[in-house]
N, C-alpha and C positions, 0 to 999 in steps of 0.2 A: 286078128280074127276076121273072118268073112262076115259081112252084115247084109243078109238078104231077107231075113225075117225079123221084124221089129214089133214088140208088144208094148203098148202104152198102158200103164196101170193107173187108173184114176180118171174120172171124167171132169165135169166142170169146165170152166173156160180154159184153164191151163191144159187139161187133157185133150180137149177137142181142138184147141189151137195147135197142139203138138201133132195130133193125127193129121190135121189139115195140111200143116207145113210139110210133113213127111210124105204124104201121098202126092203133094204137088211137086216136091223136089225129086222124089224117087217113085214114079208111077209104076215101075216094074217090080218093086219090092212088095213083100207081103206085110201089110200094116194091120195090126189088130189092136183094139182098145177094150180093156176089161175094166168095168166099173161096178161098184156095189149097187144093188137096186134099192138100198135102204139108207146109205150115208148121205146126208145133205151136204151141199157145197158151202164153203165159207161165205160166198156171196160178195166178197170185196172186189174192187176193180171196175166199178161203174163209170169211172172217169179215166180218160186216156190222155196222152200227149201226142204231139203231131207225128212222132216217129212211127206210130201205128199205121200211118198212111203208106209207108214203104212196105209194110207187111201185107196190107190188104191189096196193094198194087201187085206185089209179087204173086199172090194167090189168085189175082183176077177177080176179086170180090167187088160187086157193084154196091156202093153204099146206099144208093136209093132203094135197093132191094132189101138189104139186111136191116136197115134202120127201122123200117116200118114193122118188122117182125120182132124187134127188140126194144120198142118204146124209145128209140134213140133220137138224138138231136145232134147238131154240129156244135163244136166248141172252139172258141177263139183265144181263150186266155185262162189264167188262174189269178184270182184276186185274193189278196191277203189283207185281212181286216184286223186291226188291233195287235198285230205282231210286233211292230216297232215300238209303238206306244198306244195306249188307249186313245181312240179317236182318229188314228192315222190309218191310211189304206193305200195300197198300191197294186199294180198289175204286173204279171209276167206274161206278156202276149206272145203268141206264136208268130213266126215269120221274120223276115229280114228287117233291119232298121234302115231308114233313109238318111244317108250321110252326104247327100248332094249339097254343095255350097257350104260345107263345114270347114272351119279353120283347124280345129283340133279334134275332129271326129267326135267321139262320145263325150269328150270333156267340155264341149260347147255348153251343154246344159249345166254343168257344174259351175261354169262362169256365171251363168244366169242365177244359179242358186246363191252364189257368193254375193253378187251385186243386188239381188232381190231375195233376201232370206225368207220372206213370207211365202215364196213359191212352194206349194205343197209337193211332197215327195212323189205323189201320184202323177205329177205333171211330166215326169221324165219319159215314161212310156208314151204319153200323149204326144210328145214332141218328136219322137223318133219313129213311131210305128203307125203307119196309115190305118191298119185295121183297128186301132184303138178308137177311131171315130165311129166304127161300127159297134164296138163294144159299148161305148158310152151312150149311143143312141138306141141300143138294143135292136139293131138292124142286121140284115145279111144279104149278100149278093154273090153270084157266081163270078162277077167282075169279068165277064167274057170280053168286053171291049177295053179292058185295062184302064178304065176311067179312074179307079183308085190306084195310085202308083204302087208298084211292087207287090201288091196283094195277089197271091196265087191261091185260089180257093182250095185246090187239091193238096197243095203242099203246106198251107198255113192254117189248116183246120184239123181238129181231132174230133172225138166223139164222146158223148154221154150215152150209155145204154144199160139195159138190165143185163147184168153179167150172166145170170142163170139162163135167161132167154137167149143170150148170145151163144152160150155153149150148145143149147138145144138146136139153134139155127145152124150152127156149123155141122152138127151131127146129121140133121135131116136134109139139109140143102147142099152141103158140100162134101162131107166125108163119105157117107154111105153111098151116094150116087157114084162116087169115084172108086168104090171098091174096098173101103176100110171095113174090116170085120168088127162087129160089135158083140161083146159078150157081157151079160149082166150076171155077176157072180161075186160073192164075197171071197176074199183070199183067206183061206183057212190054214194053209201051210205053204212054206217056202223052202224048197229043197236046194241046197247049195253043194258045190264041189270046189276044187282048186281054181276053176275058171270063172267062178261067180255063181249066178243063179242057174240051177239046172232045170228047174220046173216050178210051176205054181200049181198048188192043189194036186200035185203029182201027175199032171197031165198037160199043162200049158207050157210049151217050150218056145224058145226064141233065141236068135243070135244076140240080140240086144234088147234089154228091158229099159223103158223110160219111166222113171218114178215121178208121177204127178199126184201123189196121195196126200198132198197138203203138209201141214206142219208135222205130222207124225212120221213122214219120210219112211214109209213102210219098207221099201226095198233097200234104200241106202243104209238104213240103220242095221241091216244084217252084217255090215262090215265095220262097225265101230268107228266110223269116220268122225274125228273131232269137229265140234261146232264152235265157230269163232263168233262170240257174242258181240253185239253192238250196244249192249246196255250201258256201257261206260261212256258212250258218245251220244246216244239218243235216249231221251228220258222215258218214252212211253211204251207200255206193254199191254194195254187193255183198250177196249172200245165198246161203246154202246151204239147200236145202229137201229134205225127205224125208217119207215116210209110214211110220208105225210101227203095228204091231198092238197091241191092248190086252193088258195083262197081267192086269188086274182091271177089267173093264168097269164093274162096279157102282160102283167107287170112282173110276175115271178119267174116266167120262163126266160132265163137269161142264157146267152151263149158263152158262159164261163162257169167254172167251179169257184165257189167262194169258200175260203178257209178263214175262220174267225177264232182268234186266240181268246180263251176265257180263263177261269181260275186255275185249273190244273191240267191244261192241255189246249186242244183246239177242236172246233166243230167244222165238219165239211157239209156243204150244201150243194147237191148235184141235181139240177133240174132235168127231168126226163119229160117225154111227151105227155104222159097221163098222170104223173105224180112226181114227187121230189124224194130223192134219197138223201138221208142225213145221218150223221153219226158224230159221237164225241170220243176223240182219241185222248187218253189220259194215262197217268202213272198211278198204280195202286200203292206206290210208296208214300204218296201224299194224300190220297183220298180213297175211301172205301168204295166198293162197287155201288152200294146203296146211296152214298152221298153224291157220287158222280152222276148217278141217274137223276137225282134231284136237281143237280146243277144243270144237266142237260135239259130237263123239262122246263126249268126256269128260263133257260136261254131260248127255247122254242117259243115260249110265251103264247100258247094256243089254248083256247077254251076246250078243245077236244083232246088235250094231251093224255088224259087218263084212258082214252079209248084206243090209243096207239099201241102197237105191239113192238116191244123192244127186245133186241137180241144182244147178249153179251158175248164178246169175242176176246179170247186170250191170244196175244200176238207174241211170237218168238222172233226177236230182231237179231239178225246175224246171218252167217252163211257157213256152210260146211267147208272144211279145209280142202276137200277134194270133191269134185262133182261128177267125175266119170271114174268109177271103180270097177275093175274087172269088166263085166258085161252089163253094168248098170250106170245110166246117166240120169241126173236129176234136173228137172225143170220146174219152175214155179215155186210155190211155197216149200216144196220138198228140198229145193236147193238152198233158198234163203229168202229173207224178207227184210226190207228196210223199215218202213212204216208208211201209212197212206199219203203223207204229205207229198205234194208235187205229182200225185197221180202216177206213181211208179210201179204199182202192182202188176199190171199187164205189160208195162214197158220191159221189165226184166224177162218176162215170158217170151215175147217175140224177139228180143235181142239175144237171149240165150239160144233160142231155136236157130237163129241165123248162124251163130257160132257152131251149133251142133251139126247142121247140114254141111257147113264148110269143112268140118273135120270128118264127115262121113263120105264125102264125095268120091274118094278114091276106091271105095268098095271094101278094101281091107283096112282095118283099124289096128294100129299098134299103140304102144304105151305113149309114144311121142304125141300122137293125135289126141289121146285121152288127156294128157297133161296140158296140151294146148287149149283144149276146150275149157279146162278148169282155169287156166291163167287168163284167157280172154274174158271169161264170164266174171271172174273176180275183179278184174280191172274195171269193167263196166259197173259192177256192183259197188265197189268201194268209192269210185269216183262219184257216183250218184249219191251214195250215203253221206259223203262229206258235203256235197251240195245241199242236201236236206239239212245236215248239221249246221250249215251256215245260217239257216233261218232261226236257229236257237242261239248260235254264237253271237249274232249281231243285234238281238233284241235288247231293248232297254226296259222291258217290263220287270218290275220288282215289287208288285203289289200283293203277292202271296208267297208262302214258303217255296212252292214249286218254281216260281220264276226267280226268286232270290237265289235258290240253290243252283238253278241253271246258269246264272251269271258267274258262279264260282267254279264251273266245270273246267278241269285242266285238260288241255288237248295234247295231241301227240308231240313227242319230243322233236319230231321232224319239223314242226312249226317253229319252235323257239330255238332249235339248234341249226336250222336251215339245212337239214339233210335232204337233198334233192330226191324226188321220185318222178315217175312218169305220169302221175295222175294229175288232173286239173281239179284238185280239191283244196283243202285248207292252205297248203303251202303256196300253191299257184295264186290263190286270192291274195295272200299276204305279199308275195313278191311283186305282183302286178301293181299293188298299191304303193309300197314303200320304195321300190326300185324303178318302176316304169312310170309312176304317177298317172297311170291310166288303166282302164280295163279294156280288153280287146273285144272287138265285135267278131267273135269266133263261132257264132251260132249257139253259144251257151247262154245261160241265164244269169251268170254272175253279176253283170253290170245292172240288170234289172233289180235283183235282190239288194245289191249294194245301194242303189238309189233309193229304194223303198225304205231301207234301214238307215239312210243318211250317213253311210260309210263312204266318205268322199275320197277319191283317188288323188285329188289335188285340193288346194285351198288358197286363200288370198295371200297368206304369208309366204307359202312356198312359191307362188307365182311371182311375187315381188322379189323374193330372194334369188330365184333362178334366172329371172329375166332382167334384174336390176332396173325395175320400173316402179313408178309410184302407182298408187291405187287409181288415181285419176287417169294416168296413161294407159293402164290396163283396161279400164272401163271404156275408154275411147277406142282401144284396139279391138275389143271383143263385142262392142255394142251391135255391130252389124250381124254377128253370129247369133246373138240373142234375137234380134229382129227376124232373122231367117227362120229360126225355130217357130216363132209365133206365126209367121206367115204360112208356113207349111201346115201347121195345126189348124189354122183358120180355113185353109183351102180344103183340107180333108173333111172337116166338119160340114163344109158347104156341099161337097160332092155327095156325101151319104144322105143328104136330105131327100134325094130322089128315090132312094132304095126302099124296098118293102120292109116292114117290121119283121123281126125274127120269127114270130109266130105265123105271119102271113106267108113268109118264104117257105116255112116247113109245111104248112097246109098245101101250098101249091105244088111243091116239088117232091115231097115225101109221102104225105098222108092223103093226098087227093081229096081234100075237104074243100067245100065251097067257102068263100070268104064270108065272114059274118060281121066284119067291121068296115 
């Protein structure tokens, strides 16, 4: 089919990201967005990961401009608190790891852990990632002179922002000025024929319709596409969300998302410039909505907790079996959703959009292009879903029925029957550990999560057995590696002493506020 006229149905961050991407990639096509004037957006997606930088670069978006309109800040990492065990914490930072002067790459730290078992799991990221010195000191820099080794500000940061304001900014400052047509109208009827959707409300026609209508998948549901649930792999299906004011902004405005495991799920904490976004992701199989709200309030531990406004969200985890059916393609929650852990909500949006424009670039679209869109997106989706699943698979929490049942979850037969696939998910993690005795530095986060959960790729017994060396001989061999890790960490901490605090950096470079400290 020829694709010259495209209509996006649904606004919010997903809808306007879709419209912005299409008008950038295909400025000569007719792009229209239809959204209801009354339906509120879900409002998830306030935290992003560093791949969004590729999307903003492609669109030519100046982050210093859009962040100040969206209450945004820069993000360097994701912190996990009490996921492995209560009282344990670790980071998954963005950016490359420093492997200079290592003997066994990422395993150098595991030698340190074996010989010095009191080493906290959080030390792993501190030893390999220069930007962890910024995280730990709550500082930020453009690093224009490359004083902090390897840290590339543009590549190694992401954003926190108000997702609703982000959609509005894209509409007003990007899409409409570039010619996207905007229609505010409820979809009352969908007319179909053998080629797909013929019209909306008996008047709106297009060659291609993009479904961005959220969990209801208004357009895709016209074709009875099966939904592949993730409820057997990921436990959560509900969330309470709220916004809280700062008590001490200097201390609480951190350049990372904090995820804290509690009784029946986990709580996100996302600092923005003027407030904090927070929410409790849980399973209603183990706790009622009312009890979950009480657990959430207890965790917040605030005098003003009863003055806050709480929103309850029902999540559908999984993905449709096909994402491009006839003349309808799905993006965002309409296509699928994992859960908020690892800030993947907007990640799937911009990654699916990349695959969409790749399959639209020839102008004519056939079934091969449609199926390629589905396969590419599902590979991205399931690989990330299994990465999220590892956070539950590796935990040793067993203090509530929720966590005890989680520890009994049975995973895919691919894992225990060693049936290979092309995804870097559960099987990749297992093979890396038992066959290779190491995790690769491939740009993914497996090695960070494994270290945080104390899931070692090697151990003292294996080292002795494979190298035919005594413990004393191994210690002598690897002591220089351990010292090198300590020296690098010490040097990075020294370098960041000269940098501005996170809040001062944002005041100076984004919000144009005079320093008060």
